[in-house]
TINU-236450 format. One record per residue (C-alpha): chain; x, y, z; residue in one letter. Coordinates in nm, 2 decimals. Layout:
<pt ch="A" xx="X" yy="Y" zz="Z" aa="A"/>
...
This chain:
<pt ch="A" xx="8.94" yy="9.10" zz="7.53" aa="X"/>
<pt ch="A" xx="9.23" yy="9.20" zz="7.30" aa="X"/>
<pt ch="A" xx="9.36" yy="8.96" zz="7.03" aa="X"/>
<pt ch="A" xx="9.73" yy="9.00" zz="6.92" aa="X"/>
<pt ch="A" xx="9.91" yy="8.91" zz="6.60" aa="X"/>
<pt ch="A" xx="10.15" yy="8.63" zz="6.56" aa="X"/>
<pt ch="A" xx="10.47" yy="8.78" zz="6.43" aa="X"/>
<pt ch="A" xx="10.50" yy="8.79" zz="6.04" aa="X"/>
<pt ch="A" xx="10.12" yy="8.74" zz="6.00" aa="X"/>
<pt ch="A" xx="9.86" yy="8.99" zz="5.89" aa="X"/>
<pt ch="A" xx="9.55" yy="9.06" zz="6.08" aa="X"/>
<pt ch="A" xx="9.25" yy="9.25" zz="5.95" aa="X"/>
<pt ch="A" xx="9.02" yy="9.28" zz="6.25" aa="X"/>
<pt ch="A" xx="8.86" yy="9.56" zz="6.43" aa="X"/>
<pt ch="A" xx="8.85" yy="9.51" zz="6.80" aa="X"/>
<pt ch="A" xx="8.53" yy="9.60" zz="6.97" aa="X"/>
<pt ch="A" xx="8.46" yy="9.69" zz="7.34" aa="X"/>
<pt ch="A" xx="8.69" yy="9.57" zz="7.61" aa="X"/>
<pt ch="A" xx="8.62" yy="9.46" zz="7.96" aa="X"/>
<pt ch="A" xx="8.86" yy="9.36" zz="8.24" aa="X"/>
<pt ch="A" xx="8.76" yy="9.05" zz="8.42" aa="X"/>
<pt ch="A" xx="8.96" yy="8.87" zz="8.70" aa="X"/>
<pt ch="A" xx="8.96" yy="8.54" zz="8.51" aa="X"/>
<pt ch="A" xx="9.02" yy="8.68" zz="8.15" aa="X"/>
<pt ch="A" xx="9.32" yy="8.85" zz="7.98" aa="X"/>
<pt ch="A" xx="9.18" yy="9.20" zz="7.94" aa="X"/>
<pt ch="A" xx="9.37" yy="9.45" zz="7.78" aa="X"/>
<pt ch="A" xx="9.24" yy="9.54" zz="7.42" aa="X"/>
<pt ch="A" xx="9.14" yy="9.82" zz="7.21" aa="X"/>
<pt ch="A" xx="8.93" yy="9.92" zz="6.92" aa="X"/>
<pt ch="A" xx="9.19" yy="9.93" zz="6.64" aa="X"/>
<pt ch="A" xx="9.29" yy="9.75" zz="6.33" aa="X"/>
<pt ch="A" xx="9.67" yy="9.62" zz="6.28" aa="X"/>
<pt ch="A" xx="9.81" yy="9.56" zz="5.94" aa="X"/>
<pt ch="A" xx="10.18" yy="9.54" zz="6.03" aa="X"/>
<pt ch="A" xx="10.35" yy="9.34" zz="6.29" aa="X"/>
<pt ch="A" xx="10.51" yy="9.51" zz="6.58" aa="X"/>
<pt ch="A" xx="10.88" yy="9.45" zz="6.60" aa="X"/>
<pt ch="A" xx="11.05" yy="9.64" zz="6.89" aa="X"/>
<pt ch="A" xx="11.38" yy="9.79" zz="6.85" aa="X"/>
<pt ch="A" xx="11.46" yy="9.76" zz="7.22" aa="X"/>
<pt ch="A" xx="11.32" yy="9.63" zz="7.55" aa="X"/>
<pt ch="A" xx="11.32" yy="9.83" zz="7.86" aa="X"/>
<pt ch="A" xx="11.24" yy="9.66" zz="8.20" aa="X"/>
<pt ch="A" xx="11.09" yy="9.83" zz="8.48" aa="X"/>
<pt ch="A" xx="10.99" yy="9.68" zz="8.83" aa="X"/>
<pt ch="A" xx="11.15" yy="9.48" zz="9.12" aa="X"/>
<pt ch="A" xx="11.39" yy="9.20" zz="9.14" aa="X"/>
<pt ch="A" xx="11.15" yy="8.96" zz="8.98" aa="X"/>
<pt ch="A" xx="11.25" yy="9.15" zz="8.65" aa="X"/>
<pt ch="A" xx="11.63" yy="9.18" zz="8.73" aa="X"/>
<pt ch="A" xx="11.96" yy="9.02" zz="8.67" aa="X"/>
<pt ch="A" xx="12.25" yy="9.12" zz="8.88" aa="X"/>
<pt ch="A" xx="12.57" yy="9.25" zz="8.70" aa="X"/>
<pt ch="A" xx="12.70" yy="8.90" zz="8.69" aa="X"/>
<pt ch="A" xx="12.38" yy="8.75" zz="8.55" aa="X"/>
<pt ch="A" xx="12.24" yy="8.59" zz="8.86" aa="X"/>
<pt ch="A" xx="11.87" yy="8.62" zz="8.92" aa="X"/>
<pt ch="A" xx="11.62" yy="8.61" zz="9.20" aa="X"/>
<pt ch="A" xx="11.51" yy="8.27" zz="9.10" aa="X"/>
<pt ch="A" xx="11.72" yy="7.94" zz="9.05" aa="X"/>
<pt ch="A" xx="12.04" yy="7.99" zz="8.89" aa="X"/>
<pt ch="A" xx="12.18" yy="7.71" zz="8.66" aa="X"/>
<pt ch="A" xx="12.52" yy="7.57" zz="8.78" aa="X"/>
<pt ch="A" xx="12.68" yy="7.26" zz="8.64" aa="X"/>
<pt ch="A" xx="12.95" yy="7.07" zz="8.81" aa="X"/>
<pt ch="A" xx="13.23" yy="6.89" zz="8.62" aa="X"/>
<pt ch="A" xx="13.25" yy="6.54" zz="8.78" aa="X"/>
<pt ch="A" xx="13.62" yy="6.52" zz="8.70" aa="X"/>
<pt ch="A" xx="13.74" yy="6.87" zz="8.82" aa="X"/>
<pt ch="A" xx="13.46" yy="6.96" zz="9.04" aa="X"/>
<pt ch="A" xx="13.46" yy="7.29" zz="8.87" aa="X"/>
<pt ch="A" xx="13.12" yy="7.47" zz="8.89" aa="X"/>
<pt ch="A" xx="13.00" yy="7.65" zz="8.59" aa="X"/>
<pt ch="A" xx="12.72" yy="7.92" zz="8.59" aa="X"/>
<pt ch="A" xx="12.51" yy="7.95" zz="8.27" aa="X"/>
<pt ch="A" xx="12.33" yy="8.28" zz="8.28" aa="X"/>
<pt ch="A" xx="12.13" yy="8.20" zz="7.97" aa="X"/>
<pt ch="A" xx="11.98" yy="7.89" zz="8.12" aa="X"/>
<pt ch="A" xx="11.68" yy="7.92" zz="8.34" aa="X"/>
<pt ch="A" xx="11.57" yy="8.24" zz="8.20" aa="X"/>
<pt ch="A" xx="11.35" yy="8.48" zz="8.40" aa="X"/>
<pt ch="A" xx="11.04" yy="8.59" zz="8.22" aa="X"/>
<pt ch="A" xx="11.19" yy="8.91" zz="8.09" aa="X"/>
<pt ch="A" xx="11.49" yy="8.72" zz="7.95" aa="X"/>
<pt ch="A" xx="11.23" yy="8.51" zz="7.75" aa="X"/>
<pt ch="A" xx="11.06" yy="8.81" zz="7.61" aa="X"/>
<pt ch="A" xx="11.39" yy="8.96" zz="7.50" aa="X"/>
<pt ch="A" xx="11.51" yy="8.64" zz="7.34" aa="X"/>
<pt ch="A" xx="11.18" yy="8.62" zz="7.14" aa="X"/>
<pt ch="A" xx="11.30" yy="8.92" zz="6.96" aa="X"/>
<pt ch="A" xx="11.67" yy="8.82" zz="6.93" aa="X"/>
<pt ch="A" xx="11.77" yy="9.06" zz="7.21" aa="X"/>
<pt ch="A" xx="12.00" yy="9.00" zz="7.52" aa="X"/>
<pt ch="A" xx="12.08" yy="9.20" zz="7.83" aa="X"/>
<pt ch="A" xx="12.44" yy="9.31" zz="7.89" aa="X"/>
<pt ch="A" xx="12.44" yy="9.14" zz="8.23" aa="X"/>
<pt ch="A" xx="12.39" yy="8.80" zz="8.04" aa="X"/>
<pt ch="A" xx="12.56" yy="8.82" zz="7.69" aa="X"/>
<pt ch="A" xx="12.80" yy="8.50" zz="7.67" aa="X"/>
<pt ch="A" xx="12.77" yy="8.49" zz="7.29" aa="X"/>
<pt ch="A" xx="12.83" yy="8.86" zz="7.22" aa="X"/>
<pt ch="A" xx="12.48" yy="8.90" zz="7.10" aa="X"/>
<pt ch="A" xx="12.26" yy="9.21" zz="7.02" aa="X"/>
<pt ch="A" xx="12.23" yy="9.41" zz="7.35" aa="X"/>
<pt ch="A" xx="11.89" yy="9.57" zz="7.30" aa="X"/>
<pt ch="A" xx="11.74" yy="9.50" zz="7.63" aa="X"/>
<pt ch="A" xx="11.80" yy="9.71" zz="7.93" aa="X"/>
<pt ch="A" xx="11.71" yy="9.71" zz="8.30" aa="X"/>
<pt ch="A" xx="11.58" yy="10.00" zz="8.51" aa="X"/>
<pt ch="A" xx="11.43" yy="9.77" zz="8.78" aa="X"/>
<pt ch="A" xx="11.57" yy="9.75" zz="9.11" aa="X"/>
<pt ch="A" xx="11.61" yy="9.49" zz="9.39" aa="X"/>
<pt ch="A" xx="11.35" yy="9.56" zz="9.66" aa="X"/>
<pt ch="A" xx="11.17" yy="9.81" zz="9.45" aa="X"/>
<pt ch="A" xx="10.81" yy="9.93" zz="9.56" aa="X"/>
<pt ch="A" xx="10.54" yy="10.09" zz="9.35" aa="X"/>
<pt ch="A" xx="10.65" yy="10.41" zz="9.47" aa="X"/>
<pt ch="A" xx="10.99" yy="10.37" zz="9.32" aa="X"/>
<pt ch="A" xx="10.86" yy="10.32" zz="8.97" aa="X"/>
<pt ch="A" xx="10.84" yy="10.69" zz="8.90" aa="X"/>
<pt ch="A" xx="11.20" yy="10.72" zz="8.95" aa="X"/>
<pt ch="A" xx="11.29" yy="10.44" zz="8.72" aa="X"/>
<pt ch="A" xx="11.08" yy="10.60" zz="8.45" aa="X"/>
<pt ch="A" xx="11.24" yy="10.94" zz="8.51" aa="X"/>
<pt ch="A" xx="11.58" yy="10.79" zz="8.48" aa="X"/>
<pt ch="A" xx="11.49" yy="10.65" zz="8.15" aa="X"/>
<pt ch="A" xx="11.36" yy="11.00" zz="8.04" aa="X"/>
<pt ch="A" xx="11.68" yy="11.15" zz="8.16" aa="X"/>
<pt ch="A" xx="11.88" yy="10.90" zz="7.95" aa="X"/>
<pt ch="A" xx="11.70" yy="10.97" zz="7.63" aa="X"/>
<pt ch="A" xx="11.34" yy="10.88" zz="7.68" aa="X"/>
<pt ch="A" xx="11.12" yy="10.65" zz="7.48" aa="X"/>
<pt ch="A" xx="11.06" yy="10.57" zz="7.11" aa="X"/>
<pt ch="A" xx="10.74" yy="10.46" zz="6.95" aa="X"/>
<pt ch="A" xx="10.87" yy="10.11" zz="6.90" aa="X"/>
<pt ch="A" xx="11.00" yy="10.05" zz="7.25" aa="X"/>
<pt ch="A" xx="10.86" yy="9.76" zz="7.44" aa="X"/>
<pt ch="A" xx="10.86" yy="9.81" zz="7.82" aa="X"/>
<pt ch="A" xx="10.78" yy="9.55" zz="8.07" aa="X"/>
<pt ch="A" xx="10.65" yy="9.62" zz="8.43" aa="X"/>
<pt ch="A" xx="10.62" yy="9.39" zz="8.73" aa="X"/>
<pt ch="A" xx="10.62" yy="9.54" zz="9.06" aa="X"/>
<pt ch="A" xx="10.41" yy="9.53" zz="9.38" aa="X"/>
<pt ch="A" xx="10.52" yy="9.22" zz="9.56" aa="X"/>
<pt ch="A" xx="10.73" yy="9.40" zz="9.80" aa="X"/>
<pt ch="A" xx="10.43" yy="9.63" zz="9.86" aa="X"/>
<pt ch="A" xx="10.22" yy="9.34" zz="9.95" aa="X"/>
<pt ch="A" xx="10.48" yy="9.21" zz="10.20" aa="X"/>
<pt ch="A" xx="10.53" yy="9.55" zz="10.35" aa="X"/>
<pt ch="A" xx="10.16" yy="9.58" zz="10.40" aa="X"/>
<pt ch="A" xx="10.10" yy="9.23" zz="10.53" aa="X"/>
<pt ch="A" xx="10.37" yy="9.29" zz="10.80" aa="X"/>
<pt ch="A" xx="10.17" yy="9.58" zz="10.94" aa="X"/>
<pt ch="A" xx="9.88" yy="9.35" zz="11.03" aa="X"/>
<pt ch="A" xx="9.73" yy="9.32" zz="11.28" aa="X"/>
<pt ch="A" xx="9.86" yy="9.67" zz="11.41" aa="X"/>
<pt ch="A" xx="9.65" yy="9.81" zz="11.12" aa="X"/>
<pt ch="A" xx="9.32" yy="9.65" zz="11.03" aa="X"/>
<pt ch="A" xx="9.27" yy="9.42" zz="10.74" aa="X"/>
<pt ch="A" xx="9.02" yy="9.66" zz="10.58" aa="X"/>
<pt ch="A" xx="9.27" yy="9.94" zz="10.61" aa="X"/>
<pt ch="A" xx="9.54" yy="9.74" zz="10.46" aa="X"/>
<pt ch="A" xx="9.34" yy="9.62" zz="10.17" aa="X"/>
<pt ch="A" xx="9.24" yy="9.97" zz="10.10" aa="X"/>
<pt ch="A" xx="9.60" yy="10.07" zz="10.08" aa="X"/>
<pt ch="A" xx="9.68" yy="9.78" zz="9.86" aa="X"/>
<pt ch="A" xx="9.41" yy="9.90" zz="9.63" aa="X"/>
<pt ch="A" xx="9.56" yy="10.27" zz="9.64" aa="X"/>
<pt ch="A" xx="9.89" yy="10.13" zz="9.55" aa="X"/>
<pt ch="A" xx="9.76" yy="9.93" zz="9.25" aa="X"/>
<pt ch="A" xx="9.60" yy="10.27" zz="9.15" aa="X"/>
<pt ch="A" xx="9.94" yy="10.43" zz="9.17" aa="X"/>
<pt ch="A" xx="10.10" yy="10.17" zz="8.96" aa="X"/>
<pt ch="A" xx="9.83" yy="10.22" zz="8.69" aa="X"/>
<pt ch="A" xx="9.90" yy="10.58" zz="8.68" aa="X"/>
<pt ch="A" xx="10.27" yy="10.52" zz="8.61" aa="X"/>
<pt ch="A" xx="10.19" yy="10.25" zz="8.35" aa="X"/>
<pt ch="A" xx="9.95" yy="10.49" zz="8.17" aa="X"/>
<pt ch="A" xx="10.23" yy="10.74" zz="8.19" aa="X"/>
<pt ch="A" xx="10.47" yy="10.51" zz="8.00" aa="X"/>
<pt ch="A" xx="10.19" yy="10.47" zz="7.73" aa="X"/>
<pt ch="A" xx="10.15" yy="10.85" zz="7.71" aa="X"/>
<pt ch="A" xx="10.53" yy="10.86" zz="7.67" aa="X"/>
<pt ch="A" xx="10.50" yy="10.65" zz="7.36" aa="X"/>
<pt ch="A" xx="10.61" yy="10.33" zz="7.49" aa="X"/>
<pt ch="A" xx="10.43" yy="9.99" zz="7.44" aa="X"/>
<pt ch="A" xx="10.37" yy="9.81" zz="7.77" aa="X"/>
<pt ch="A" xx="10.37" yy="9.44" zz="7.88" aa="X"/>
<pt ch="A" xx="10.23" yy="9.47" zz="8.24" aa="X"/>
<pt ch="A" xx="10.23" yy="9.17" zz="8.48" aa="X"/>
<pt ch="A" xx="10.01" yy="9.20" zz="8.77" aa="X"/>
<pt ch="A" xx="10.12" yy="9.06" zz="9.11" aa="X"/>
<pt ch="A" xx="10.13" yy="8.68" zz="9.13" aa="X"/>
<pt ch="A" xx="9.92" yy="8.52" zz="9.42" aa="X"/>
<pt ch="A" xx="10.16" yy="8.54" zz="9.69" aa="X"/>
<pt ch="A" xx="9.91" yy="8.40" zz="9.92" aa="X"/>
<pt ch="A" xx="10.01" yy="8.05" zz="9.78" aa="X"/>
<pt ch="A" xx="10.37" yy="8.11" zz="9.87" aa="X"/>
<pt ch="A" xx="10.56" yy="7.91" zz="10.12" aa="X"/>
<pt ch="A" xx="10.59" yy="8.24" zz="10.32" aa="X"/>
<pt ch="A" xx="10.21" yy="8.27" zz="10.34" aa="X"/>
<pt ch="A" xx="10.16" yy="7.91" zz="10.43" aa="X"/>
<pt ch="A" xx="10.42" yy="7.93" zz="10.71" aa="X"/>
<pt ch="A" xx="10.24" yy="8.26" zz="10.84" aa="X"/>
<pt ch="A" xx="9.92" yy="8.07" zz="10.83" aa="X"/>
<pt ch="A" xx="10.05" yy="7.80" zz="11.04" aa="X"/>
<pt ch="A" xx="10.21" yy="8.02" zz="11.30" aa="X"/>
<pt ch="A" xx="9.90" yy="8.24" zz="11.35" aa="X"/>
<pt ch="A" xx="9.55" yy="8.15" zz="11.46" aa="X"/>
<pt ch="A" xx="9.37" yy="8.49" zz="11.44" aa="X"/>
<pt ch="A" xx="9.28" yy="8.47" zz="11.07" aa="X"/>
<pt ch="A" xx="9.39" yy="8.26" zz="10.78" aa="X"/>
<pt ch="A" xx="9.70" yy="8.48" zz="10.70" aa="X"/>
<pt ch="A" xx="9.75" yy="8.29" zz="10.36" aa="X"/>
<pt ch="A" xx="9.41" yy="8.40" zz="10.25" aa="X"/>
<pt ch="A" xx="9.46" yy="8.75" zz="10.38" aa="X"/>
<pt ch="A" xx="9.78" yy="8.79" zz="10.17" aa="X"/>
<pt ch="A" xx="9.57" yy="8.66" zz="9.88" aa="X"/>
<pt ch="A" xx="9.31" yy="8.93" zz="9.96" aa="X"/>
<pt ch="A" xx="9.57" yy="9.20" zz="9.95" aa="X"/>
<pt ch="A" xx="9.71" yy="9.09" zz="9.62" aa="X"/>
<pt ch="A" xx="9.35" yy="9.08" zz="9.48" aa="X"/>
<pt ch="A" xx="9.27" yy="9.43" zz="9.59" aa="X"/>
<pt ch="A" xx="9.61" yy="9.55" zz="9.44" aa="X"/>
<pt ch="A" xx="9.54" yy="9.38" zz="9.11" aa="X"/>
<pt ch="A" xx="9.17" yy="9.48" zz="9.08" aa="X"/>
<pt ch="A" xx="9.25" yy="9.84" zz="9.13" aa="X"/>
<pt ch="A" xx="9.55" yy="9.82" zz="8.88" aa="X"/>
<pt ch="A" xx="9.32" yy="9.65" zz="8.63" aa="X"/>
<pt ch="A" xx="9.05" yy="9.90" zz="8.66" aa="X"/>
<pt ch="A" xx="9.26" yy="10.20" zz="8.62" aa="X"/>
<pt ch="A" xx="9.50" yy="10.13" zz="8.33" aa="X"/>
<pt ch="A" xx="9.41" yy="10.25" zz="7.99" aa="X"/>
<pt ch="A" xx="9.19" yy="9.99" zz="7.83" aa="X"/>
<pt ch="A" xx="9.35" yy="10.00" zz="7.49" aa="X"/>
<pt ch="A" xx="9.56" yy="9.71" zz="7.35" aa="X"/>
<pt ch="A" xx="9.74" yy="9.93" zz="7.12" aa="X"/>
<pt ch="A" xx="9.94" yy="10.05" zz="7.43" aa="X"/>
<pt ch="A" xx="9.91" yy="9.81" zz="7.71" aa="X"/>
<pt ch="A" xx="9.90" yy="9.43" zz="7.72" aa="X"/>
<pt ch="A" xx="9.81" yy="9.27" zz="8.05" aa="X"/>
<pt ch="A" xx="9.98" yy="8.95" zz="8.16" aa="X"/>
<pt ch="A" xx="9.77" yy="8.78" zz="8.44" aa="X"/>
<pt ch="A" xx="10.05" yy="8.62" zz="8.64" aa="X"/>
<pt ch="A" xx="9.81" yy="8.58" zz="8.93" aa="X"/>
<pt ch="A" xx="9.58" yy="8.36" zz="8.74" aa="X"/>
<pt ch="A" xx="9.87" yy="8.14" zz="8.60" aa="X"/>
<pt ch="A" xx="10.02" yy="8.09" zz="8.94" aa="X"/>
<pt ch="A" xx="9.68" yy="7.98" zz="9.08" aa="X"/>
<pt ch="A" xx="9.64" yy="7.74" zz="8.79" aa="X"/>
<pt ch="A" xx="9.99" yy="7.60" zz="8.85" aa="X"/>
<pt ch="A" xx="9.90" yy="7.55" zz="9.21" aa="X"/>
<pt ch="A" xx="9.56" yy="7.38" zz="9.15" aa="X"/>
<pt ch="A" xx="9.70" yy="7.15" zz="8.88" aa="X"/>
<pt ch="A" xx="10.07" yy="7.10" zz="8.94" aa="X"/>
<pt ch="A" xx="10.09" yy="6.78" zz="8.72" aa="X"/>
<pt ch="A" xx="9.98" yy="6.99" zz="8.41" aa="X"/>
<pt ch="A" xx="10.31" yy="7.17" zz="8.45" aa="X"/>
<pt ch="A" xx="10.53" yy="6.88" zz="8.56" aa="X"/>
<pt ch="A" xx="10.55" yy="7.03" zz="8.91" aa="X"/>
<pt ch="A" xx="10.63" yy="6.80" zz="9.21" aa="X"/>
<pt ch="A" xx="10.58" yy="7.07" zz="9.48" aa="X"/>
<pt ch="A" xx="10.38" yy="7.38" zz="9.49" aa="X"/>
<pt ch="A" xx="10.41" yy="7.46" zz="9.86" aa="X"/>
<pt ch="A" xx="10.77" yy="7.43" zz="9.97" aa="X"/>
<pt ch="A" xx="11.07" yy="7.64" zz="9.85" aa="X"/>
<pt ch="A" xx="11.32" yy="7.47" zz="9.62" aa="X"/>
<pt ch="A" xx="11.62" yy="7.66" zz="9.75" aa="X"/>
<pt ch="A" xx="11.80" yy="7.57" zz="10.07" aa="X"/>
<pt ch="A" xx="11.76" yy="7.83" zz="10.35" aa="X"/>
<pt ch="A" xx="12.14" yy="7.87" zz="10.34" aa="X"/>
<pt ch="A" xx="12.14" yy="7.98" zz="9.98" aa="X"/>
<pt ch="A" xx="11.96" yy="8.29" zz="9.98" aa="X"/>
<pt ch="A" xx="11.87" yy="8.45" zz="9.64" aa="X"/>
<pt ch="A" xx="12.03" yy="8.55" zz="9.42" aa="X"/>
<pt ch="A" xx="12.29" yy="8.29" zz="9.52" aa="X"/>
<pt ch="A" xx="12.07" yy="7.99" zz="9.50" aa="X"/>
<pt ch="A" xx="12.15" yy="7.76" zz="9.21" aa="X"/>
<pt ch="A" xx="12.07" yy="7.41" zz="9.09" aa="X"/>
<pt ch="A" xx="12.35" yy="7.27" zz="9.34" aa="X"/>
<pt ch="A" xx="12.18" yy="7.43" zz="9.64" aa="X"/>
<pt ch="A" xx="11.83" yy="7.29" zz="9.64" aa="X"/>
<pt ch="A" xx="11.64" yy="7.08" zz="9.90" aa="X"/>
<pt ch="A" xx="11.61" yy="6.71" zz="9.86" aa="X"/>
<pt ch="A" xx="11.36" yy="6.64" zz="9.57" aa="X"/>
<pt ch="A" xx="11.39" yy="6.97" zz="9.40" aa="X"/>
<pt ch="A" xx="11.52" yy="6.98" zz="9.06" aa="X"/>
<pt ch="A" xx="11.58" yy="7.26" zz="8.80" aa="X"/>
<pt ch="A" xx="11.21" yy="7.34" zz="8.74" aa="X"/>
<pt ch="A" xx="10.98" yy="7.11" zz="8.94" aa="X"/>
<pt ch="A" xx="10.90" yy="7.34" zz="9.22" aa="X"/>
<pt ch="A" xx="10.65" yy="7.66" zz="9.20" aa="X"/>
<pt ch="A" xx="10.86" yy="7.86" zz="9.43" aa="X"/>
<pt ch="A" xx="11.24" yy="7.93" zz="9.45" aa="X"/>
<pt ch="A" xx="11.23" yy="8.06" zz="9.79" aa="X"/>
<pt ch="A" xx="10.97" yy="8.17" zz="10.05" aa="X"/>
<pt ch="A" xx="10.80" yy="8.40" zz="9.80" aa="X"/>
<pt ch="A" xx="11.00" yy="8.44" zz="9.48" aa="X"/>
<pt ch="A" xx="10.89" yy="8.23" zz="9.18" aa="X"/>
<pt ch="A" xx="11.08" yy="7.93" zz="9.04" aa="X"/>
<pt ch="A" xx="11.21" yy="7.86" zz="8.69" aa="X"/>
<pt ch="A" xx="10.91" yy="7.70" zz="8.59" aa="X"/>
<pt ch="A" xx="10.68" yy="7.99" zz="8.69" aa="X"/>
<pt ch="A" xx="10.90" yy="8.24" zz="8.50" aa="X"/>
<pt ch="A" xx="10.88" yy="8.02" zz="8.21" aa="X"/>
<pt ch="A" xx="10.50" yy="8.03" zz="8.20" aa="X"/>
<pt ch="A" xx="10.47" yy="8.40" zz="8.28" aa="X"/>
<pt ch="A" xx="10.72" yy="8.45" zz="8.00" aa="X"/>
<pt ch="A" xx="10.51" yy="8.26" zz="7.77" aa="X"/>
<pt ch="A" xx="10.20" yy="8.46" zz="7.86" aa="X"/>
<pt ch="A" xx="10.39" yy="8.77" zz="7.80" aa="X"/>
<pt ch="A" xx="10.52" yy="8.67" zz="7.46" aa="X"/>
<pt ch="A" xx="10.18" yy="8.57" zz="7.36" aa="X"/>
<pt ch="A" xx="10.05" yy="8.91" zz="7.46" aa="X"/>
<pt ch="A" xx="10.33" yy="9.09" zz="7.28" aa="X"/>
<pt ch="A" xx="10.27" yy="8.90" zz="6.96" aa="X"/>
<pt ch="A" xx="9.90" yy="8.92" zz="6.97" aa="X"/>
<pt ch="A" xx="9.82" yy="9.28" zz="7.10" aa="X"/>
<pt ch="A" xx="9.77" yy="9.53" zz="6.82" aa="X"/>
<pt ch="A" xx="10.07" yy="9.74" zz="6.93" aa="X"/>
């Protein structure tokens, strides 16, 4: 297990052997750190779960307020931050896509809407072409959810065993690119794939099909992907910090009251307000800014992004980068 430093504190500790386990945070390394790691910039890789549109909208719930006198709607891109916004803010950085206060733009997106694991290499190549990496770069990676959906939709034409094997291969492919980032000199905050078998999409698939438990099958795909990813990444906390989003989502689903959640099974956004256009004025009855686990059928809500962001910040501050 890897133990990180809080910023501004000094740690004199040699980390021993490291093991990756499904229920434990599991990226560490045998090293001592005497100085805190302060990144000079943050570079984001992955899919739409780590992306803001040019206008600041995100694939979660956007914050829109309405003036009761004029009925004018105001979008606040800094509110309801996605997890990478929280990480950037922790270091005083902002993204160009959401910079209302003219802050320090030291956070950059290479992520793309709909990206698959196979697209990550091109994202990294684009960064290399733009100047590459520095030793104090902090990168984030969250990708694989679109792969899980793509594989699931091939069932039952392809067997469950075959699809789980391919999910594992895609996890391995992701690990190769994450290790490549470390070899290029970047520090990596790697989020695994959240448990999409708990999503409204998975629950609907389960209710519509009686051949197998479709929700459990989607969870199996996620597990095969994440286990392969975890077993193939470099086990050294000086370079890679693992953010176990799957475990956090599972805990939120099992104990919603612990996270002030009222609903963990239904999407907060109206079907007519497809992401990234969903906002606090286009929610189903009973849904509020952050009291649902899911924004739409499989994208996470504001509250889930908050929790994953908190995990990522803890990892960034406590890993011996």
